[in-house]
N, C-alpha and C positions, 0 to 999 in steps of 0.2 A: 495581384496576387496578397493573399489574407496572411495577418500577422498573428501570431501567437504567443504568449509568454507562458512558460511552464515555470512556476516555483517548486523546489525541491527535485530539478531534472535529473539528479544523479541518483534518485532512488528507483525501486523496481516501477513504480509506475508512471513515474517521471520519464523515465527511460522509454517503455512502451509506447506513451503517448506520443512523445518526440517523433519516435520511428514511424507511428501511425498518422501524425500529421503531416510530417515530410512527405510521407506516400501519396498524400492528397493534395502536394503542391504548396503546403504552408511554407513561411519564412518563420523560423522557429526560433525564440531566443530561450536562453535558460537561466534562471535564476538558481545561484548556489552561493553557499557559505564560504566564507574564506576561511580555509582550515591549513594547518602546517603541512597535512599528508593529504592530496587531492585525491578524491572518491570517483573517477571517473571510468572505471571498468565496466560499468554497465554498457554504456555510452560506447566504449571500444568494441565491448561484445556485439552489440547490435551495428558496429560498423557506420556509425552516424557521429562520431565525435567530431569530426571536420566539417559537418553540414550544419552545425549549431553556433549560435553567438552566444557565448557564456557570459555572463555578466554576475558580478558578486553583489550581495545584497544583505541586509540583515531585516528580518521580521519584528526585531526589537526598536527598529529605527525608523519612524516615518519619513525622515529626509532620504534615508535609502531606499524606501518603497518608491519615494516620488521620483526619485534620479533614475530608477530602472524602468520605470512606466514613460518616463520622457526619452529614454534612450530606444525602448524597444515601439513605443507608439502603438501596442496591440489592438487588435479587433475581438480578441479572447485571450482572457486568464484562467489559467487551471493551476488551484493552489492544490499542490501535491504536499507541500512542506510541512514537517510537524517535528516536535520530538515523540517520535511514534511507537516506543516501546513501553509497554504495560509495565514491566518490571522497573525500569527505569523511572517512570513517572512516581512510584510510592518513594524513591530515593531523592529525586528532584522535584518534587509537586510544586514549586512556587515558577520554576523555569519551564516547566510543562504547560501551566496555565498561560503563561505569558507568551509563549511560542506558539502552542498550539490552539489556545482560544482568544488572548486578545491580540495575537499577531493577526489575525484573520481581519478582525475591527480595525486595525490600522490598514490592513491592505485594501479592504472595502471603502473605507474612508478617502484614502487616496485616490483610488480607481473613481469614485463619485466626483472629487474635485478636479481630475484631470480631463475625464470624459466618461459620463455617466451611460453611453451608451455601449460601453464594452461590456462582452458577454463574460462571466463570471461563473465557475466551476469551483465548488467547494469539496474535496474529498473528505466525507462523513464516514462513520464507521459502525458495525454492529455493535461494537464495544458499548455503546451508547444506551443500548436497551438491558445491559446487566442484568440485575435479578427480577425483572418484568416476567410475571408469572406464565404468560400465554406461551404455548409451545412454538408457535407459528407467527413470528413478527412480520407486520406489514407496515406501510407507511403512517397508519393511524395509532401504532400502538406507542404507548405511553413509554417515556425513557425512566431506566432506574439506575443510573451510573453507579459502578462499584469500585473504580481507580480515579486516581489524578488524570489520568488520560483521558478516561471516558468522560470526567466531567469538564473538561478542556474543551473535547469534540463537540459535547451537547453545546457549550457556549457558542462556539463557531458554528454549528448548524442554526442555532437561532439567531445570531446576529446577521446570517445570510438570508434567513427568513425575512428580517426586519428590513433590510436594506431593499427586498424585492417588493415586500408590501408596502412600506411607506415611502420609497422615494422612485418607485416603477421600474427598478433596473432588471435587467436580465441576470439573476442570479439563481443557480440551482444547486442543490445538496445529492450527491451521489451515494447513498448509503450502501457501502460495498461490506458484503461479509467475507470471511477470509478468501483472499486469492492468491495463489501460489504460482512460482514456477522457479526456474533455475537462477533467476535473477533476484530471488528473496534473499536476504541479510541474515548473515549467522546468528544473528541473535532471536531470530523466528524459529519457533519449535520445529515447523516441517522442513527446515533447511537444516537445523539441527541434526534431524534425523537422517536427511539424505545423505549430508556430509559424515556424519558419524559411522553410518552402515558401509559407507564406501571407505572409509580409512580401515575398518575392520576387515572388510572382506579382501583388502591389499594388504594387510599384515602390518599397517601401521598403528594403529592402536587395537587394544583388545576389548575394552567395552566402551559402552557410553550411558553417562549418566542424566536422566530426565528428571521432570517435577511430577504434577500430577497426569497420570497415563489414562485416567478414568473420563476427564473433561472430553466433552464432542462439539464438533465444530461444524459448520457448513463451508466446507473448500471447493474452492472452483479455480479456474485456469485463467491467470492474469491478463493474459492478452486478450481474450475473450471479453473480459469486463473493461477494457480499455475501448471496445468498440461501442460498448453501452454507454460510456461515458461520452463518446463522441456523438451518438445519436441523442441523448440529453441536450446538447448545445445546438442540435439542429431544428428541435423542435419551435413551432410559433410560439408558443407560451412558455415561461419558465416553470418549472415545477421539480417535485423532490422525487426520487425513485430509488427503490432497493433492487440492488443485484445480488442475486444468489443462487444456489442450486436445489434448494428446498428438500435437500438430504443433509443429514449428519452422520458423521462418521468419529469414532474415539480416537484418541491419540494413541490409545494401544493398537486399533485396528492399521493406523498409518504405519507403526512400527511393524506389524505382521507383515504386511505388504512390500513395506520396504527391505526387511529382510529376505522375502522370497525375492525379489529382484536381484539382490545382492549375494543371495546363495550364503546366508549365514544364519546361526541359529537365533532365535530371540532371547534366550537365556543371556546373551550378551549385552541386553539393554536393561539398565536398572533406573528403578525408582529413588531418588534420593530426597530425604526429607528437607534439607537446607535449599533446595530448587523451588518448594513450593512457594506460591505467592501468597502475600497477608490475606487476600481476597480473590475469590476466583468464579469465574462464571462456570457452570457445570454442564449446562447444554443450551444451544442457541441454533436456531433453525430459520431461514428468511423466505420469505413468499415474495416470488417475484413476479405474480400475475399481471401488476401494473405495467411493469417494463415490457413483458411479453405482449399485452395488448396495445400500448401507447408507442413504445420504441420498437417493437416486433424482434425484440431481444431473446435471447435465452442460450443457457449455458450448453455447450456441446461435448467438453471433454470429462470424462467420466472419473470417479476417484481413483480406481485402480491405474488407469491411464496417466494420470496425474502424478501419482507417486512412481510411476516407472519412469516417465519424463526426467523427474528431478534425480532420482537416484542414479539414473544411467549417465547422466549429466556430470553429476558429481565423481561418478567414477572415471569417469573419461578424463576430469581434470585432474585428477590425482595420478592417474596413468601417466599423463603428461608432465608433471611436476617430477614425478619419478625418473621420466626420460629425459630431464631438464630441457623440454621444449617451452619456449616463451608463450605467454597466452595471458590475456584478460582475465582477471580473477580476483576476488575480494581476499583468499587467503594465501596470496602468493607472499606476504610477507614471511609467513612459516615454512 
């Protein structure tokens, strides 16, 4: 039986990865931060919480990383851990650099010391491209990061490349464009919208305030991107791949489709100046031709279907909440 260690297992990607690997017959270990309020709702939602060995660790501490490798003794490591919010990275840049960037260097260095045959996946991000001017990003497109989060991700990308090229380790970067699902955190704009329109439709709230409605993103369905990650790790040679849809839609379009699903007026969604980021990418789109050719991967879920899936799930959650039905959910404290 193969063993996998997933850092950041309580996040969207970590949880979906855990489910996929369990379905593939892996023994799965999950690295998570020790926090006062455990955040295991995604694992409970996917009904895999009792099938994973959870281990506390800290990406800021090499000793902690060494210990989690000894306990799990993995064949594969999937690093999905990060300080992953762009907005927060402007407020906490040094912490973001240390966790999202330097944390990957610590992780790779400890893997090299423990067993350099371990396969390693690094969750890279489309945010790394930033203000680079081409309309269609591919694996050869230059990076121009415009947030502390993106800068940290670029650092992690290059340290992953360094360990692959200098030490012959199987280390890959998955440059994932925006990938959403009902397991997205409430701090992400797509989930803010799906949750907000759900509450409005049920009379819980009257309005939803957002930031830049004109920004365009390349949005796909997260579980499909996890399949692409798995395919990257099954190749004979390690490489870097973009996963994307090749389509862009504005936040305003997402709002419009969400309001249709929830049967509410778009007039209830407002843009608020204080919600704008200091620096924001206006348009970004990915070219997934390499993944299509070498991984035989392509996105399947269309934009409107993605919006519908997310809104319907949040409406269902709030209905259960109003009916006082127990459920695994990130907003249960409210």
